[in-house]
N, C-alpha and C positions, 0 to 999 in steps of 0.2 A: 410355275404361276396355276396355285389349281384354279379349276374353272369356277366362277363364281365367286369368285372373295379376290378383290383388286389391293394388295398391302401396298401400292401408292397414292391412294387416293389423301385428299390433305386432311380430310375431319377422321375419323375411328365413328364405324358407325356396327355399334352391336345392337339388331334388331331394331327397335324402334327408336333410340340411343344413341345420340351421335354427340361425339366431345371434338373441340377443338386444341383442347390438352393432350399428350399419352402418355402425360404422369398423373398417379392417380395415387392420392397420399392418403394414409392415416392420422389416426387421430387420441393413441394412443402414450401412455408414458412419457407427456411432456407435462414442465415446470408446473404451467395457470392454461386456465382457457383464454387469458391473456396469451399466453407465447403459441396456444393451439393456432391462434384467427393469425397470427400475425406470421405463426409461418406459413399455412395454409396462402396468405396471399403473394406472400415470396414465391413458393412453389410455381401459382402462374396455373394451378389445378383448377377444375369446371369438376373433377368428383373425387367427391371424400367419403373413404368409406369410416362407421362407425359402429365399434359391436355393441351392441344393443344389452348383453349381459352384463354389459361392464359399465353403463347405462344406467343413475335413478332417477326411473318413472315418477316417483311419489309425487304429486301435484299437493302436497300440502307442505314441502322441504320449501324452505323460503330461499335459499339459495338456488342461481343454475346450474343446470345439468348440460353438459357437453352440448344436447340439441336446441338448448336457446342460443346457444354462440358461433351455430352455425347458420351464415345468411342461407336459409334453404332460394333464394329470390336468385341466389350467382351459383352455387354450388348445385349440382345432379348430389344426396344419399345414395350412399348405394351401403346400404347395411351388408351389414356380414356376421354369422354366426358363430366368430368365433368362442372356445372356450367350450362348446358343443362336444361334449365324445361319444353319443351316441349317435345312431339315426332319429330317432326321438325328439333330441331334445333338437337340434339343428331343424325338425321340420315345424317339430313348437317356436323356433327361436324368428323363424323366417314367415310363417302364417303371424303371429307377433304384428313384424314390422306393416306387414298390407294392413292390419287392423288397424295401427297406428297411422298409418296413411299415409305410410315409403313410397307406395308405386310398389311395381312386379319387378325391380332389381332386387339380387340379395347376392355376393358371395358366400359359396355355398365352405362350409369348411367344417368336418366330422375330423375329429381326430384321434389317433391311436394309441400315443404314446405322450405322456405329462414330461417329460424332459428332453426330445426333441420337437414335441411338437410335431410329428412328420404324422400324415394323416392316415385315416383309412380308406382305404379306396375302393372295397367295396362296400362300404356302410357307403362313401361320398357319391357314388353311382346307381345306386340305389335312391337315395335321396334326388339325386340331378333325375330320373326318369318320374319319380311321382311330385315333384314340384314343377317338370314343366310340363306336367300333365293337367296341371291346376292354373298354367296359366305363368308364371315366373318366367322371367328372364333370367338363370342362371351361370352366374364366372362362379363359374368350380372350381374351386383348388385343388392341386394334386401332386404328386411326387414329378419327375423329371422322364418320366415314363410314357414312350411311345406307345406303350398297347396300353395303359390306361390312359392315356387323353385320347387314343380314338374313342375308345368306351364311353365316356364323359361326350363327345360331342353325340354318339351314336344313341346314350341315352334321353336326348336333347338341348345338353349347355349352349347355352350362346355364347360365349366362352369358355373356354381351357386355358385355369391359368399356373404352371408349371412351377416350382420353387425354382430359383436359381441357386439356392442355400439354404440350409434349417431355419426358422425364421426365427430372428431377432440376430442370427450368427453375423452378421456383415461379411461372409467371406465371399460372396458378390458369386461369379457364373461355374460353378465347379462341373455342370457337364455341356460348355454350348454343342459339343454335335450331337447330342438325346435333342436337346433342345432346335437345332437345323432338324433335325428328323419328324419333329412334331410338327415345324411350322413345313417341311413341304408336302404333310398330307394332310394338312388340316384344309376343312372348308370352314371355320369359324375362326372367329382373332383371336389370337395364341397372347397373352400376357405373365410376360415375368412377377410374380409376387413370394417376395422373401428373400433374406439374404444377405439385401441391397444393401451395403454398407459406407458406400461413397461416389461422390458424381462418378466414376470412373467405370464401376459399376455399372452406373442406369447408360451412358455412353456404347460398354461390352454387350449387352443387351440389346441396345436399338437398333445397332451396327447387325445385329443377325439378322436384324426385318423381323422383330416381337411386333406386336401391334402400340401393344403401353406396357408401361411398370408401372408396378403398386408397390409404394412401400411405407415401413413408417417408423422405426427403428433407424435408419441411417439416421431422417432427420434428426427426429427427440430424442434419440442421446447421444449426437451431437455436442460438441463443446457450446458453437453459438448455432442455435437450432437454425433461425431465420436466417443465416449465410448459407448454412448447411442446405437453408430448402433452397434456397436461388443456386447456388451452384450442384444443382440436381437438377431443378431445370433447364439451364446452358447447357447441362451436358444429355439431356435427354433432346433436346434441340440437333444439340451436335452430330449425336448416336442415329438422330432420325434422316438429318444431309448426307451423310456419310454412305448410311446404307442407299439410298434414290441419287448419289452421284456414281456410284460403282467403284468401287477401290481399285487399285491394279490388283496387275498376279504377282504374287510372291516366289519369289527366286534368290536362290543362296548364291547366286554372284550378279555381278554386274555384267549385261547381255554386249558380250563381242556386235566393234561397229555400232555402237546405237549411245553413242558418250550426250551424254545429258545438257550437256552445250553445244552452241553451234561450230559447226570449226570453221565453216566459211567465209574467207575474211580478215582469218587469226594471223597476225604475223608472226612469222618464222625465220629462222636467219638461213 
């Protein structure tokens, strides 16, 4: 355990922000605003991420936008810079979120590749440094690269968000070894972000000891998003409990002279 960071706390603390749920949920790709609201409810989350570049903020429009249907009294809104392919665009979007009154929290994404949506690490580090200096609480999305994670922390990130797999792939945690290395070295919370496709992926991430998981597509594109949201909630809780419990050591064969059932008092002929 790194000095100054207790990963066994009952609540998750990211600077001045405290979260009871360790499942952060996105709001894209749902069939309707009503389905979005129902999935958020079922997930048990208290932190909801919103891509500002995909929200129509035109006040003249009669229909509700996404921010209108998210209860800001209940959920912490985590604006993100999804869809930004340059550092300047990401900085502009983060500042707009603060101007809209969404606070200092921001999930920072600077995308390098349109097909894989993998991050531009250099631009993300530079943008993190700028936003941190401006007083933002930056949660920085990055590759599952321990060197990049450390650089983001040194640049001022309040939390580092390594991907489990490429965004929207649903492939799960492809490189648990790197995630463990990141965890061992980090002095800030680590939130697995991207690539989570089903409940077992959430449980696997939490069993590694990560502080939280952020997901969107795995719920939104499920055949029954609300039921999947509920499954993700329970998987997050189960994985966290398993991490805190401490699993048994793995072994190839049953240890000799260590029966799983007591022999004392057993009938023998």
